C-alpha positions as CSV (number, residue, x, y, z in Angstrom):
1,X,65.6,136.8,101.6
2,X,67.5,138.5,104.4
3,X,66.0,141.5,106.1
4,X,67.8,144.8,106.2
5,X,68.8,144.1,109.8
6,X,70.2,140.6,109.0
7,X,72.1,142.1,106.0
8,X,73.8,144.6,108.3
9,X,74.7,141.9,110.8
10,X,76.2,139.7,108.0
11,X,78.3,142.6,106.7
12,X,79.5,143.3,110.2
13,X,80.5,139.6,110.6
14,X,82.3,139.6,107.3
15,X,84.1,142.8,108.3
16,X,85.0,141.2,111.6
17,X,86.4,138.1,109.9
18,X,88.5,140.2,107.5
19,X,89.8,142.2,110.4
20,X,90.8,139.0,112.3
21,X,92.5,137.7,109.2
22,X,94.3,141.0,108.7
23,X,95.4,141.0,112.3
24,X,96.8,137.5,111.9
25,X,98.7,138.5,108.8
26,X,100.2,141.5,110.6
27,X,101.2,139.3,113.6
28,X,102.8,136.7,111.3
29,X,104.7,139.5,109.5
30,X,105.9,141.0,112.7
31,X,107.1,137.6,113.9
32,X,108.9,137.0,110.6
33,X,110.6,140.4,110.7
34,X,111.5,139.9,114.3
35,X,113.3,136.7,113.4
36,X,115.6,138.8,111.1
37,X,116.7,140.7,114.2
38,X,117.7,137.8,116.3
39,X,121.0,138.5,118.2
40,X,124.2,137.8,116.3
41,X,125.4,136.0,119.4
42,X,122.8,135.2,122.1
43,X,123.5,137.0,125.3
44,X,125.7,139.7,123.7
45,X,124.8,143.2,122.4
46,X,125.1,143.3,118.6
47,X,128.0,145.7,118.6
48,X,130.1,143.5,120.8
49,X,129.0,140.4,118.9
50,X,130.0,142.0,115.6
51,X,133.4,142.9,117.0
52,X,133.9,139.3,117.9
53,X,132.8,138.0,114.4
54,X,135.1,140.5,112.6
55,X,138.0,138.9,114.4
56,X,137.3,135.5,113.0
57,X,140.1,134.3,110.6
58,X,139.0,134.3,107.0
59,X,139.6,130.6,106.7
60,X,136.5,130.0,108.9
61,X,134.2,132.4,107.0
62,X,132.7,129.7,104.8
63,X,131.6,127.7,107.9
64,X,130.4,130.8,109.7
65,X,128.2,131.8,106.7
66,X,126.2,128.6,107.2
67,X,125.3,129.4,110.9
68,X,122.4,131.8,110.1
69,X,121.3,134.5,107.8
70,X,122.8,137.3,109.8
71,X,126.2,135.6,110.0
72,X,126.0,135.0,106.2
73,X,125.5,138.8,105.8
74,X,128.7,139.4,107.8
75,X,130.9,136.8,106.1
76,X,129.3,136.5,102.6
77,X,130.6,139.8,101.2
78,X,134.4,140.0,101.7
79,X,134.6,143.6,100.7
80,X,131.9,144.6,103.2
81,X,133.7,142.5,105.8
82,X,137.0,144.3,105.4
83,X,135.2,147.7,105.3
84,X,133.5,146.9,108.6
85,X,136.8,145.9,110.1
86,X,138.3,149.2,109.1
87,X,135.3,151.2,110.4
88,X,135.6,149.5,113.7
89,X,139.4,150.0,113.9
90,X,140.2,146.3,113.7
91,X,143.2,146.8,111.5
92,X,145.9,144.1,111.7
93,X,149.0,143.4,109.6
94,X,148.6,140.6,107.1
95,X,151.4,139.1,105.0
96,X,150.5,138.9,101.3
97,X,152.7,136.4,99.5
98,X,152.9,136.4,95.7
99,X,154.1,133.0,94.5
100,X,154.3,130.9,91.4
101,X,154.5,127.2,90.4
102,X,157.9,126.5,88.7
103,X,156.4,123.8,86.5
104,X,153.0,125.2,85.4
105,X,153.8,128.9,85.7
106,X,150.6,129.5,87.7
107,X,150.7,132.5,90.0
108,X,148.6,133.0,93.1
109,X,148.4,135.2,96.2
110,X,148.3,133.6,99.6
111,X,147.6,135.7,102.7
112,X,148.9,134.9,106.2
113,X,147.0,136.5,109.1
114,X,150.0,137.1,111.4
115,X,147.8,137.4,114.4
116,X,146.0,134.0,114.1
117,X,148.7,132.4,111.8
118,X,145.9,131.3,109.5
119,X,146.1,131.3,105.7
120,X,143.6,132.3,103.0
121,X,143.6,133.2,99.3
122,X,142.5,136.4,97.5
123,X,140.9,136.4,94.0
124,X,143.2,135.5,91.2
125,X,144.8,138.3,89.2
126,X,142.9,139.1,85.9
127,X,145.7,137.8,83.6
128,X,144.5,136.7,80.3
129,X,147.6,134.7,79.4
130,X,149.9,132.5,81.4
131,X,152.5,134.8,83.2
132,X,155.8,134.2,84.7
133,X,155.9,135.4,88.3
134,X,159.6,135.8,88.6
135,X,160.0,139.0,86.7
136,X,157.2,140.9,88.5
137,X,157.7,143.6,91.1
138,X,155.2,144.2,93.8
139,X,154.9,147.1,96.2
140,X,152.4,147.9,98.9
141,X,150.8,150.9,100.6
142,X,150.2,149.2,103.9
143,X,147.9,151.7,105.6
144,X,145.9,152.2,102.4
145,X,145.2,148.5,102.2
146,X,146.5,148.0,98.7
147,X,149.2,146.2,96.8
148,X,150.4,146.8,93.2
149,X,151.8,144.3,90.7
150,X,153.7,145.6,87.7
151,X,156.3,144.7,85.1
152,X,157.3,141.2,84.0
153,X,155.0,139.9,81.3
154,X,152.1,142.2,82.3
155,X,151.1,144.9,79.8
156,X,149.4,146.8,82.6
157,X,149.6,147.5,86.3
158,X,147.3,145.7,88.7
159,X,146.1,147.0,92.1
160,X,144.4,144.9,94.7
161,X,142.2,146.8,97.0
162,X,141.5,145.0,100.3
163,X,138.3,146.9,101.1
164,X,136.9,146.1,97.7
165,X,138.4,142.6,97.6
166,X,139.1,142.9,93.9
167,X,141.8,143.7,91.4
168,X,141.8,147.0,89.5
169,X,143.5,147.5,86.2
170,X,145.7,150.6,86.1
171,X,147.7,152.4,83.4
172,X,150.9,150.6,82.2
173,X,154.4,151.8,82.8
174,X,156.1,154.0,80.2
175,X,158.8,151.3,79.6
176,X,158.2,147.6,79.9
177,X,160.6,146.1,82.3
178,X,161.3,143.1,84.6
179,X,163.7,142.4,87.5
180,X,163.7,146.1,88.4
181,X,163.8,148.2,91.6
182,X,160.6,149.4,93.1
183,X,159.5,151.3,96.2
184,X,156.9,153.6,97.6
185,X,157.9,157.0,99.0
186,X,155.3,159.5,100.2
187,X,152.5,157.9,98.3
188,X,154.5,157.8,95.0
189,X,155.5,154.5,93.4
190,X,159.0,154.5,92.0
191,X,160.5,151.9,89.6
192,X,164.0,151.9,88.0
193,X,166.4,149.8,86.0
194,X,165.7,146.2,85.2
195,X,165.7,144.3,81.9
196,X,163.8,145.5,78.9
197,X,161.9,143.3,76.4
198,X,165.1,142.9,74.4
199,X,166.9,141.5,77.5
200,X,169.3,144.5,77.9
201,X,169.6,146.3,81.2
202,X,167.8,149.6,81.5
203,X,169.0,152.8,83.2
204,X,165.6,154.6,83.0
205,X,163.2,155.1,85.9
206,X,159.7,156.4,86.4
207,X,157.2,157.4,89.1
208,X,153.4,157.1,89.5
209,X,151.2,159.2,91.7
210,X,148.7,156.8,93.3
211,X,146.1,159.6,93.2
212,X,145.8,159.6,89.4
213,X,147.8,156.5,88.3
214,X,149.8,158.4,85.7
215,X,153.5,157.4,85.1
216,X,156.1,160.1,84.6
217,X,159.9,159.7,83.9
218,X,162.5,160.4,86.5
219,X,166.3,160.9,86.2
220,X,168.2,158.1,84.6
221,X,170.4,155.9,86.7
222,X,173.5,156.7,84.7
223,X,174.2,153.0,84.0
224,X,171.9,150.2,83.1
225,X,171.4,147.8,86.1
226,X,169.1,144.9,86.9
227,X,167.9,144.8,90.5
228,X,168.6,142.1,92.9
229,X,167.1,143.9,95.9
230,X,165.8,147.4,96.7
231,X,164.5,149.2,99.8
232,X,163.2,152.6,100.9
233,X,165.2,154.1,103.8
234,X,165.0,157.6,105.0
235,X,163.0,158.8,102.0
236,X,165.4,157.4,99.4
237,X,165.3,154.3,97.2
238,X,168.3,152.0,97.6
239,X,169.1,149.6,94.7
240,X,171.6,146.8,94.6
241,X,172.4,144.3,91.8
242,X,173.6,141.9,94.5
243,X,176.5,139.4,94.7
244,X,176.8,136.6,92.2
245,X,179.0,133.6,92.6
246,X,182.0,133.3,92.2
247,X,182.3,136.9,93.2
248,X,184.5,138.0,90.4
249,X,183.2,141.6,90.5
250,X,182.1,143.8,93.4
251,X,178.3,144.5,93.2
252,X,177.0,147.9,92.0
253,X,174.6,149.9,94.0
254,X,172.8,153.3,93.6
255,X,170.6,155.5,95.7
256,X,167.8,157.7,94.3
257,X,166.9,161.0,96.1
258,X,163.3,161.9,95.0
259,X,163.6,165.4,96.5
260,X,166.5,166.2,94.1
261,X,165.5,163.8,91.3
262,X,169.1,162.6,91.4
263,X,170.9,159.3,91.7
264,X,173.8,159.0,94.2
265,X,176.6,156.5,94.7
266,X,176.0,153.9,97.4
267,X,178.5,153.7,100.3
268,X,181.2,151.0,99.7
269,X,180.5,149.0,102.9
270,X,176.8,149.1,102.3
271,X,176.8,147.7,98.7
272,X,179.6,145.1,99.4
273,X,177.9,143.7,102.5
274,X,174.4,143.6,101.0
275,X,174.4,139.9,100.5
276,X,170.7,139.0,100.8
277,X,167.1,140.3,101.0
278,X,166.5,143.4,103.1
279,X,163.9,145.0,105.3
280,X,163.8,148.2,107.3
281,X,163.0,148.1,111.0
282,X,163.5,150.7,113.7
283,X,164.9,152.9,111.0
284,X,167.7,150.5,110.2
285,X,168.5,148.2,107.3
286,X,168.5,144.5,108.1
287,X,169.5,141.8,105.6
288,X,168.7,138.1,105.6
289,X,171.7,136.6,103.9
290,X,171.5,134.2,101.0
291,X,174.5,132.3,102.4
292,X,173.4,129.1,104.2
293,X,172.9,129.4,108.0
294,X,174.2,133.0,108.0
295,X,172.8,135.1,110.8
296,X,170.8,138.3,110.3
297,X,172.8,141.5,109.7
298,X,172.1,145.2,110.4
299,X,173.8,148.1,108.7
300,X,175.7,150.7,110.7
301,X,175.6,153.8,108.5
302,X,177.9,155.8,110.8
303,X,180.8,153.4,110.3
304,X,179.6,151.9,106.9
305,X,179.8,148.4,108.3
306,X,177.5,145.5,108.9
307,X,176.9,144.1,112.4
308,X,175.7,140.6,113.2
309,X,172.4,140.4,115.0
310,X,172.5,138.2,118.1
311,X,170.4,135.0,118.1
312,X,170.2,131.9,116.0
313,X,170.5,131.8,112.2
314,X,167.5,131.5,109.9
315,X,165.5,128.3,110.8
316,X,166.5,125.3,108.6
317,X,162.9,124.8,107.4
318,X,163.2,128.0,105.3
319,X,164.7,127.0,101.9
320,X,165.6,129.2,99.1
321,X,164.2,131.0,97.3
322,X,162.8,133.2,100.0
323,X,161.4,136.7,100.4
324,X,161.5,139.1,103.3
325,X,159.3,141.8,104.8
326,X,158.5,143.2,108.2
327,X,156.2,145.2,110.4
328,X,156.6,146.8,113.8
329,X,159.2,144.5,115.6
330,X,158.5,141.4,113.5
331,X,160.4,140.2,110.4
332,X,158.8,137.7,108.1
333,X,160.9,135.4,105.9
334,X,158.8,133.3,103.5
335,X,160.6,130.3,101.9
336,X,159.8,127.5,99.5
337,X,156.5,125.8,100.0
338,X,155.4,128.8,102.0
339,X,157.0,128.1,105.3
340,X,157.3,131.4,107.2
341,X,159.9,132.2,109.8
342,X,158.8,135.0,112.1
343,X,161.6,136.8,113.8
344,X,161.0,139.0,116.8
345,X,163.6,141.8,116.9
346,X,164.7,143.1,120.3
347,X,167.0,146.1,120.7
348,X,169.4,145.5,123.6
349,X,170.0,149.1,124.9
350,X,171.8,149.6,128.2
351,X,170.7,153.3,128.5
352,X,168.2,155.5,126.9
353,X,171.0,157.3,125.0
354,X,172.7,154.1,123.9
355,X,173.4,154.3,120.1
356,X,175.0,150.9,119.7
357,X,173.4,148.6,117.1
358,X,172.9,145.7,119.6
359,X,169.9,143.6,118.4
360,X,168.6,140.1,119.2
361,X,166.4,138.0,117.0
362,X,164.2,135.1,118.2
363,X,162.7,132.9,115.5
364,X,159.5,130.8,115.2
365,X,158.3,128.9,112.2
366,X,154.7,129.0,110.8
367,X,154.0,125.8,108.9
368,X,153.0,125.9,105.3
369,X,149.2,125.5,104.4
370,X,148.2,122.0,103.5
371,X,148.2,121.1,99.9
372,X,150.8,123.6,98.8
373,X,153.6,122.1,96.8
374,X,156.2,123.4,94.4
375,X,155.2,127.0,95.1
376,X,158.0,129.5,95.1
377,X,157.6,132.9,96.7
378,X,158.4,135.9,94.5
379,X,157.4,138.8,96.8
380,X,155.9,139.4,100.2
381,X,154.0,142.5,101.2
382,X,152.6,143.6,104.5
383,X,149.1,145.1,104.2
384,X,146.8,146.3,107.1
385,X,143.4,144.8,106.7
């Protein structure tokens, strides 16, 4: 039997061993926690490294997620990735292209990063039944990072939020319609005309405040009209039914003034020369004509005439159907199989007070992503993300 002194020594030894074991556990834990804080990119402060990673095109995120746990945290959650980009001021224009397969009717959104010219997809729209993409209308709120899809065979309005990387179901329009005019003015979404479920042309219109998602009626157009193209210019919604071969009738066109809740007649030269898909740049209306190998045109509102833009016609790789949008000094024309022509617009001014509409366009073509076939674009929207 151990003496009292020996018992005390034994207890001290046991306590010492427990203390050593505890110290080892603490050390191992610290080393493990320190491993979680390894630099994102060796040799760079984390803020600079994160800024680099947030510039990596989305198509490389899958590979980047496999590098390490911290990279996986950056790339694994798309919504968080886009929010981080916004917080750090890394906002670039992306081209969201809504397209459909003519054979299967499948619809899909493809996104072109116009800085790196790389493609990626966003989540599929939550459509229960097969839908036809041709009757939809899409509008975007570029700086808000959102795009809306409405009409066609949808019974509701869908909104894609880039920062959440998900689709949100919103309230449906008052009147079901397809092939209608649409546009965003001062944060309000306007739709007008189009075809109803019975196939007849509509003359009604409505507006939705993006803050509450509620649709309200606006003044009627006066005459039912399906829309070929529409654009927002100087705070008004311009709507044209477009030319149709063999040009037996002059096209109709109307202009909606939201401040007066009133429809106005479109200038004769404007509606008769509007022979393609439009985009507003530098405060002017440009049109990419549907006629083969026709050059870009710009509208001169002072003289109610269309002027030809200098430069080559649309590149031959761009086949109909195509859709048009633009941002800053770039115009994007997306054609069949998702070939994209990027036109750089230059204004040729001789003096600072020169008011002549003298523009030049220079085209380059972005090849379609691999594996895309029989996809026809229905809409293209520029979103900052």
